[in-house]
N, C-alpha and C positions, 0 to 999 in steps of 0.2 A: 359235586352234587348237582349243579345246574346242568351239566352235560348228561348225566344219568337221567335226569328228569326229561330232558329233550329227547333222548334216545327212546325212552319208554313212550313218550307222546307220539313220536314219529311212527313207532311200531303200531300203536293203537290206531292212528289215522290210516295207516296202510291196511290194517285189518278191516276197518270200516269201509274204505274204498273198495276192497275186494268183495266184501259182502254186498254192497250196493251194485257194483258193476256186474256181478255174476248172479244177482238176485238170490242170494243165500239168506235164508231166515233161520236155518237150523244151526245152532251153535256148534254141534259136533261136526257137521260138514265144513263149516267155516274154519274150525280149529284144524281139521285134517288137511285142508288145502293150504293153510297158512303156516303150518308148523315148521316146515323146513326153512323158509327164509327167515323166520323170526328166531329160531334157535341160534343161528349164527350171531345175530345182533345181540341177543341176550347173553351169549357166552362172551362176546367182546366186552359188553357192558360189565359183566361180573368180573372178568379178568381185570379190567381197568379199576374197578372198585376195590378188588383185593389188593392190587398194587398200591393203592392209596392208603390202605390200612397198615402196610408194612413199614 
């Protein structure tokens, strides 16, 4: 659980950095630019979580 929380926190901070560095204030634009890198991280997180449930 702690690792999952850390991964989500890291992804959140990465999104905030992207928004500030590229001066994005539109949530849809930020989402579009950040989706690809975060999808991989979320899939890894979900796979790890599912393995823990088995």
